[in-house]
C-alpha positions as CSV (number, residue, x, y, z in Angstrom):
1,M,-23.4,9.6,-30.1
2,A,-22.2,11.5,-26.4
3,S,-22.5,15.1,-26.0
4,Q,-19.3,17.3,-25.4
5,N,-20.1,17.8,-21.7
6,A,-20.3,14.1,-21.6
7,L,-16.6,13.8,-22.9
8,N,-15.2,16.7,-21.5
9,Q,-16.5,15.3,-18.0
10,K,-15.1,11.9,-18.8
11,K,-11.8,13.7,-19.4
12,E,-11.4,15.2,-16.2
13,I,-12.1,11.9,-15.2
14,V,-9.2,10.7,-16.8
15,A,-6.8,13.5,-15.9
16,E,-8.0,12.8,-12.0
17,I,-7.0,9.3,-12.2
18,S,-4.0,9.8,-14.1
19,E,-2.7,12.9,-11.1
20,K,-3.5,10.0,-8.8
21,I,-1.7,7.3,-9.8
22,K,1.2,10.0,-10.4
23,N,1.3,11.2,-7.2
24,S,0.6,7.7,-5.2
25,E,3.4,5.8,-4.3
26,S,1.2,2.6,-3.8
27,V,-1.7,2.0,-6.4
28,I,-3.9,-1.4,-5.9
29,L,-6.3,-2.8,-7.8
30,F,-8.9,-5.0,-5.8
31,Q,-12.1,-6.7,-6.5
32,Y,-15.0,-6.0,-3.8
33,Q,-18.2,-7.3,-4.8
34,G,-19.9,-9.2,-2.4
35,L,-18.7,-6.6,0.6
36,T,-21.4,-5.0,2.3
37,V,-21.3,-1.3,2.7
38,A,-20.1,-1.2,6.4
39,D,-17.5,-3.5,5.3
40,L,-16.1,-1.1,2.6
41,S,-16.8,2.2,5.0
42,D,-14.6,0.5,7.7
43,L,-11.8,-0.1,5.4
44,R,-11.8,3.6,3.8
45,N,-11.5,5.0,7.4
46,K,-8.8,2.5,8.2
47,L,-7.5,3.5,4.9
48,R,-7.7,7.1,5.9
49,E,-5.8,6.8,8.9
50,V,-2.6,6.3,6.9
51,E,-3.3,8.7,4.4
52,A,-5.0,6.7,1.8
53,E,-8.5,6.7,-0.3
54,V,-10.4,4.2,-1.9
55,K,-12.0,5.1,-5.5
56,V,-14.1,3.5,-7.8
57,Y,-14.0,3.9,-11.5
58,K,-15.5,2.5,-14.7
59,N,-12.5,0.3,-16.0
60,T,-12.4,1.8,-19.3
61,L,-11.3,5.5,-18.1
62,L,-9.2,3.3,-16.0
63,K,-7.6,2.0,-18.9
64,R,-7.2,5.4,-20.6
65,A,-5.4,6.8,-17.8
66,L,-3.0,4.0,-17.7
67,D,-2.7,4.2,-21.4
68,D,-1.8,8.0,-20.9
69,L,0.7,6.7,-18.5
70,N,2.2,3.7,-20.5
71,L,1.0,1.4,-18.0
72,S,-0.7,-2.0,-18.6
73,L,-3.0,-4.0,-16.4
74,E,-4.2,-6.3,-19.3
75,G,-6.8,-9.3,-18.0
76,F,-7.6,-7.0,-14.6
77,L,-9.6,-4.5,-15.5
78,E,-12.8,-7.0,-16.0
79,G,-15.7,-7.1,-13.1
80,P,-16.3,-4.4,-10.3
81,N,-12.8,-2.7,-9.2
82,A,-11.9,-0.4,-6.7
83,I,-8.6,1.2,-6.9
84,L,-6.6,2.1,-3.6
85,F,-4.4,5.6,-4.0
86,G,-1.8,5.7,-1.1
87,K,0.7,8.3,-0.3
88,N,2.8,6.1,1.4
89,L,4.6,2.9,0.2
90,L,4.0,0.1,3.0
91,E,1.2,1.5,5.4
92,P,-1.8,1.3,3.1
93,I,-0.6,-1.8,1.2
94,K,-0.6,-3.7,5.2
95,V,-4.3,-2.3,5.8
96,L,-5.7,-3.7,2.9
97,A,-3.8,-6.8,3.5
98,D,-5.0,-7.1,6.9
99,F,-8.3,-6.1,6.1
100,A,-8.2,-8.9,3.2
101,K,-7.5,-11.6,5.7
102,Q,-10.1,-10.6,7.3
103,N,-12.8,-10.6,4.4
104,D,-12.5,-13.2,1.8
105,K,-14.5,-11.4,-0.2
106,L,-11.7,-8.5,-1.1
107,D,-9.3,-9.5,-3.4
108,I,-6.3,-8.5,-4.5
109,R,-5.1,-8.5,-7.8
110,V,-2.8,-6.0,-8.6
111,G,-0.9,-2.8,-8.0
112,I,1.5,0.0,-8.9
113,I,4.0,0.3,-6.4
114,S,6.4,3.2,-7.5
115,G,5.2,3.5,-10.6
116,D,5.9,0.0,-11.2
117,V,3.5,-2.6,-11.8
118,A,3.3,-5.7,-9.3
119,D,1.5,-9.0,-8.9
120,I,0.3,-10.1,-6.3
121,D,3.2,-12.3,-4.9
122,V,5.1,-8.9,-5.1
123,I,2.5,-6.8,-3.3
124,R,2.5,-9.6,-0.3
125,E,6.1,-9.3,0.0
126,Y,5.6,-5.5,1.2
127,A,2.2,-6.8,3.2
128,S,4.8,-8.9,5.3
129,I,7.4,-6.0,6.0
130,P,7.2,-5.0,9.7
131,S,5.8,-1.5,10.3
132,R,8.3,1.6,10.5
133,E,8.0,1.7,14.4
134,G,8.6,-2.4,14.1
135,L,11.5,-1.9,12.1
136,L,13.3,0.8,14.8
137,T,12.6,-1.4,17.6
138,M,14.2,-4.2,16.0
139,L,17.2,-1.8,14.8
140,A,17.3,-0.1,18.5
141,G,17.0,-4.6,20.0
142,G,20.2,-4.8,17.7
143,M,22.0,-2.1,18.7
144,I,21.8,-2.2,22.2
145,Q,22.6,-5.6,22.5
146,Y,26.6,-4.2,21.5
147,V,26.3,-1.6,24.4
148,R,25.3,-4.4,26.4
149,D,28.0,-6.0,25.8
150,L,30.5,-3.4,25.9
151,A,29.4,-2.7,29.7
152,I,29.9,-6.4,30.3
153,G,33.3,-6.5,29.0
154,L,34.2,-3.1,30.5
155,N,33.2,-4.3,34.2
156,L,34.8,-7.6,33.7
157,Y,38.4,-5.6,33.0
158,A,37.4,-3.3,36.1
159,E,37.1,-6.3,38.2
160,Q,40.5,-7.2,36.9
161,L,42.1,-4.1,37.6
162,E,40.7,-4.0,41.4
163,E,42.1,-7.5,42.4
164,K,45.8,-6.7,41.2
């Protein structure tokens, strides 16, 4: 029988996992088997830049935390899994997806995005969205088109008035 101290430690870990899931906009479960320590360190450094972290917990403890939050990731809690906790929605997903493209041993399995379970197709859609800077650039490019057209129209009108 497990000692009371060990049970208390497990309860603390389950509470920690639950808290991290609640406070994260994006939570991604992925398999990392076959990655080197250097690869994982590189991934952790890239994720730190976008205010995200990777943790490895026992699947049984993760399942208990998910049960407490009424979330189900049945079928995905087998084998060695790592969990990405991201404070932002898009940036951590994009970093992990780019890393997965470079390293075929990293396998994104399922996620929790803004409190809802998301399958791999939804995660891929989020990963394909341009960054915030890219979206702002596209918006500015679209807006500048109207300003340019207005300037050309006003210039043509001014030239017509000068000819009269």
